[in-house]
C-alpha atoms as one frame of an Amber mdcrd trajectory, in Angstrom:
protein
  46.895   3.989  33.525  49.392   2.812  36.119  51.447   0.997  33.484  52.079
   4.338  31.797  53.046   6.470  34.765  56.042   7.466  36.807  58.680   7.469
  34.094  59.614  10.957  35.218  59.590   9.794  38.826  62.190   7.101  38.142
  64.187   9.558  36.026  64.454  12.067  38.852  64.584   9.584  41.751  68.070
   8.529  40.719  69.370  12.100  40.990  67.159  13.824  43.542  65.701  11.535
  46.169  68.826  11.402  48.262  70.962  14.229  46.873  69.704  17.417  45.288
  71.650  20.324  43.846  70.714  23.773  45.048  72.177  26.958  43.629  73.648
  29.794  45.670  75.961  32.728  44.889  78.849  30.493  45.930  77.846  27.850
  43.392  76.028  24.498  43.542  75.590  22.907  46.941  74.629  19.306  47.511
  71.838  18.639  50.022  71.726  15.080  51.299  69.029  13.270  53.268  69.985
  13.273  56.948  68.502  12.683  60.359  66.593  15.503  62.017  68.957  16.965
  64.602  66.092  18.998  66.098  63.943  15.965  66.827  63.929  14.895  70.467
  62.979  11.261  70.956  60.236  10.994  73.603  61.406   9.630  76.927  59.115
   6.941  78.360  57.619   7.799  81.722  58.747   4.398  82.979  61.828   3.194
  81.092  61.694  -0.578  81.291  64.923  -1.992  79.943  67.925  -2.644  82.128
  70.594  -2.664  79.479  69.938  -5.171  76.692  72.278  -4.305  73.819  70.751
  -3.773  70.397  73.310  -4.240  67.653  72.750  -2.341  64.398  74.486  -3.716
  61.329  77.240  -1.490  59.928  79.177  -4.051  57.883  77.100  -4.118  54.688
  77.159  -0.570  53.283  74.010   0.146  55.302  72.135   3.288  54.307  70.876
   3.542  57.903  73.317   3.126  60.786  72.847   3.581  64.529  74.856   6.826
  64.650  73.829   8.073  61.200  70.284   8.240  59.823  69.078   5.965  62.635
  70.321   8.295  65.405  66.744   9.188  66.527  65.968   5.443  66.672  69.046
   4.920  68.855  68.142   7.866  71.099  64.609   6.595  71.612  65.801   3.144
  72.635  68.561   4.512  74.844  65.922   6.549  76.671  64.122   3.281  77.350
  67.191   1.685  78.921  68.574  -0.233  75.946  72.155   0.034  74.810  72.603
   0.621  71.080  75.823   0.084  69.194  77.227  -0.879  65.801  77.769  -4.450
  64.635  80.812  -4.195  62.402  81.552  -7.859  61.672  80.295 -10.181  58.965
  77.675 -12.617  60.226  78.907 -15.960  61.505  78.049 -18.345  64.305  81.018
 -16.976  66.233  80.306 -13.258  65.695  76.615 -13.651  66.618  77.019 -15.889
  69.650  76.562 -13.118  72.248  73.946 -11.093  70.330  70.329 -11.075  71.534
  68.847  -8.431  69.213  70.184  -7.500  65.770  68.913  -4.760  63.458  69.772
  -4.866  59.748  68.600  -1.736  57.940  69.019  -1.197  54.185  72.199  -3.083
  53.341  73.657  -3.257  49.820  76.345  -5.266  48.123  79.682  -3.599  47.397
  78.816  -3.764  43.694  75.771  -1.501  44.237  77.423   0.989  46.576  77.241
   4.008  46.729  73.916   5.389  45.456  75.308   5.996  41.991  75.412   2.215
  41.585  71.775   1.655  42.495  71.086   0.134  39.091  70.221  -3.375  37.964
  71.388  -5.993  38.585  71.049  -5.676  42.361  73.259  -8.232  44.062  72.636
  -9.816  47.442  74.080  -8.026  50.448  74.947 -11.251  52.300  76.982 -14.312
  51.423  75.397 -17.763  51.605  77.451 -18.483  54.725  76.157 -15.314  56.389
  72.552 -16.234  55.600  73.060 -19.692  57.069  74.608 -18.196  60.215  71.750
 -15.699  60.624  69.065 -18.370  60.270  70.805 -20.647  62.766  71.196 -17.760
  65.206  67.487 -16.884  64.942  66.370 -20.502  65.324  68.403 -20.732  68.517
  66.604 -17.734  70.047  67.907 -14.586  68.372  65.644 -11.635  67.540  66.176
  -9.940  64.162  64.675  -6.704  62.885  65.218  -6.783  59.119  64.395  -3.591
  57.198  64.474  -3.287  53.407  63.151   0.010  52.086  62.461   0.765  48.407
  64.729  -0.180  45.484  67.505  -1.386  45.647  67.252  -2.702  49.201  64.617
  -5.430  48.633  66.843  -6.988  45.998  69.802  -6.809  48.372  68.026  -8.820
  51.112  66.121 -11.184  48.826  68.431 -14.127  49.522  67.699 -13.943  53.261
  64.047 -12.912  53.003  63.187 -15.757  50.617  64.484 -18.314  53.129  61.822
 -17.007  55.509  59.064 -17.238  52.899  59.018 -13.618  51.705  58.837 -12.526
  48.077  59.865  -8.881  47.798  58.824  -6.248  45.264  62.038  -4.469  44.363
  60.498  -1.069  43.698  58.600   1.841  45.254  55.184   1.878  46.956  52.649
   4.520  45.990  49.530   6.072  47.425  46.532   5.872  45.050  46.363   9.687
  44.829  50.039  10.214  44.059  49.768  10.361  40.273  46.853  12.823  40.334
  48.785  15.275  42.496  51.978  14.785  40.525  50.198  15.441  37.255  48.573
  18.650  38.477  51.508  20.112  40.401  54.223  19.428  37.825  52.796  22.028
  35.458  52.748  24.690  38.196  56.522  24.538  38.682  57.997  27.960  37.784
  60.448  26.586  35.219  57.742  24.468  33.580  55.453  27.493  33.329  58.299
  29.365  31.612  58.810  26.493  29.180  55.094  26.285  28.427  55.034  30.037
  27.723  58.005  29.704  25.355  60.309  31.684  27.659  62.710  28.790  28.337
  64.094  26.031  26.097  64.063  22.556  27.714  66.859  21.397  25.392  69.165
  23.943  27.049  71.271  22.201  29.689  70.796  24.980  32.248  67.037  24.872
  31.800  67.073  21.084  31.953  68.995  21.337  35.215  66.348  23.669  36.651
  63.617  21.265  35.575  65.360  18.364  37.247  65.990  20.403  40.397  62.446
  21.751  40.751  60.832  18.454  39.810  63.122  16.690  42.276  61.912  19.009
  45.025  58.320  18.233  44.047  58.941  14.499  44.285  60.538  14.864  47.696
  57.641  16.950  48.989  55.106  14.449  47.629  57.071  11.590  49.146  57.060
  13.165  52.592  53.571  14.601  52.729  51.368  12.698  50.267  52.992   9.343
  49.657  52.760   8.272  53.275  50.618   5.268  54.137  48.908   4.932  57.502
  48.027   1.581  59.020  45.067   1.625  61.403  44.721  -0.688  64.382  42.238
  -3.468  63.681  41.255  -3.289  67.360  39.685   0.157  66.965  35.982   0.719
  66.668  35.106   1.624  63.065  33.968   5.085  64.200  37.534   5.820  65.366
  39.158   5.044  62.011  39.652   7.875  59.506  41.296   6.140  56.583  42.574
   7.978  53.540  42.777   6.179  50.192  45.489   3.561  50.408  45.611   3.288
  54.196  45.911  -0.268  55.461  45.496  -2.392  58.574  47.722  -2.633  61.644
  47.760  -5.832  63.683  49.141  -4.804  67.056  48.599  -8.160  68.828  51.411
  -9.507  66.644  53.946  -7.644  68.778  52.543  -7.859  72.275  52.307 -10.415
  75.019  49.171 -10.096  77.057  50.955 -10.871  80.319  53.399  -8.031  79.732
  52.645  -5.021  81.931  54.765  -2.814  79.703  52.383  -2.936  76.734  51.842
   0.499  75.218  49.914  -0.474  72.096  46.566   0.648  73.492  47.707   4.211
  72.744  48.529   3.528  69.079  45.569   4.105  66.736  47.761   4.093  63.615
  51.343   3.969  62.370  52.655   5.746  59.257  55.258   4.683  56.695  56.892
   6.630  53.867  57.037   4.942  50.437  59.070   1.744  50.962  58.280  -1.595
  49.314  55.663  -4.340  49.459  56.055  -8.092  49.803  54.144 -11.361  50.108
  54.679 -14.518  52.149  54.429 -18.168  51.181  54.702 -20.985  53.714  58.083
 -22.616  54.209  58.816 -25.538  56.542  59.495 -24.540  60.129  58.392 -20.906
  59.730  55.135 -19.293  60.877  54.027 -15.780  59.884  51.795 -13.146  61.466
  51.013  -9.905  59.577  51.762  -6.539  61.140  50.924  -4.149  58.246  48.655
  -5.113  55.347  48.475  -2.565  52.556  45.314  -0.716  51.609  43.069  -0.634
  48.573  44.476   1.067  45.499  48.135   1.005  46.538  50.638  -0.134  43.941
  54.349  -0.775  43.614  56.439   0.502  40.711  59.151  -1.993  39.885  62.348
  -0.537  38.540  64.139  -3.468  36.953  63.446  -1.967  33.517  64.819   1.513
  34.166  68.005   0.817  32.202  65.899  -0.122  29.194  64.135   3.247  29.365
  67.189   5.402  29.443  69.872   3.362  27.704  73.482   4.476  27.652  72.732
   8.145  26.995  70.549   9.229  29.865  70.813  12.916  28.980  69.301  12.385
  25.549  66.626  10.134  26.993  65.818  12.617  29.762  65.398  15.347  27.159
  63.144  13.182  25.015  61.021  12.251  28.019  60.613  15.866  29.062  59.919
  17.014  25.511  57.157  14.423  25.227  55.728  15.389  28.593  55.688  19.085
  27.763  54.062  18.521  24.368  51.319  16.210  25.617  50.883  17.698  29.111
  50.798  14.179  30.486  53.301  11.582  31.643  54.496   9.900  28.417  53.155
   6.382  27.796  56.229   4.281  28.457  55.522   0.870  29.909  56.566   0.722
  33.546  56.312  -2.580  35.426  53.681  -2.043  38.108  52.058  -4.478  40.530
  48.973  -3.883  42.633  49.763  -3.957  46.336  46.253  -4.324  47.776  46.432
  -6.667  50.785  50.166  -7.227  50.383  52.400  -6.863  53.409  54.656  -4.013
  54.440  55.506  -5.534  57.808  55.279  -9.046  59.209  56.575 -11.193  62.029
  57.873 -14.716  61.524  58.847 -17.312  64.080  61.707 -19.671  63.294  62.592
 -22.192  65.992  63.029 -20.273  69.243  63.602 -16.920  67.545  61.770 -14.065
  65.857  62.228 -12.012  62.712  60.315  -8.767  62.201  60.515  -7.835  58.511
  59.646  -4.257  57.499  59.514  -2.750  54.022  60.229   0.833  55.124  62.956
   2.469  57.219  61.927   6.112  57.705  59.142   5.154  60.110  61.796   4.047
  62.641  63.653   7.333  62.721  63.272  11.077  62.080  64.704  12.332  58.798
  65.054  15.510  56.818  64.698  14.810  53.109  67.113  15.938  50.420  65.278
  19.252  50.008  66.575  20.209  53.461  63.108  20.730  54.962  60.610  17.892
  54.386  60.174  15.621  57.413  60.013  11.884  56.825  59.630   9.714  59.910
  58.708  10.167  63.560  59.131  13.933  63.122  56.315  14.100  60.557  52.975
  15.144  62.047  51.313  12.182  60.310  53.541   9.798  62.290  53.040  11.031
  65.844  52.398   7.496  67.143  55.361   5.835  65.458  57.708   6.237  68.426
  55.367   4.232  70.651  55.118   1.514  68.033  58.906   1.326  67.685  59.320
   1.013  71.447  56.673  -1.710  71.655  58.270  -3.640  68.796  61.733  -3.542
  70.340  60.390  -4.496  73.755  58.649  -7.446  72.138  61.819  -8.536  70.347
  63.567  -8.329  73.718
């Protein structure tokens, strides 16, 4: 079944996940994913840091920057005594020499920027010289938080990640129940009900636009509220764990030192992510790995390398054909979508290289507080399913410090 699903998802993801058209009397208005300006990052009762600077990459077309979509992340860390600022230079031994902690979140190559160019082939975000400089900096004691969310970001960091032993899935993670809810809710959309009753023609461009808009809103809502994956602490008693299908395991000892009085992980039963990607690790000389998140049973990752083959050069015609097939059969049409099972794969891991550390995460929203492209759905620390994320983020950054 999973090889035949989510064609419509990929179709709409390119136009609606990050920018959605809404109609008003004044005409179309674009709504773009942004950080939640109403979210107040919790202030620790005992801020511990005395001013370590955390540099957040801003030199590689990053989708998340310290004063953009990662503003809540920056506020949280500032409350804890850190300094947070942009790193605007390319990576070199010279530019990194005074950096202790570096965050790289969702970079892309110039060739794949902006979002309209998120199509295959995805080129690496870093030059070979930059990768060499980063690895040398880590081995000499640097701490790197590397974040690559869903497609195209895994492909953009593959050159660096592979040097650390990671093999990324350049796609989108899914909860086992996602398809069931998608299938049932799609046919309750007002425009789809009109089409099914013969009151609207899906070949009409205005109707097609309404379908794309309403279906895009559905995908965003599902992404925020259903397609979240929780990772439960493996230190909890089994009676304290309330896993939903797809929930995985959280290994908190990976990011704590037992002689550190500032540990706050005892108050973290679970951490929640929002879509993202999965990856595996294979041993490489000089690198050791400890899992942080292992994915749960039934999860899967939809790979998107083949999306161009689905839609060809005339995406409008292909979109219409896909929708016509869906409306006739009342099911997602049976196109072959590359899908891999993600059971027991990683969504977060820690590696040690020489004297340094790299924390690699396959999801970015969990570190911040976002409002999705529908202008209302909460994805991140502001989502009620992620109420413990802020504590996890603080503990991780303290550990990297």
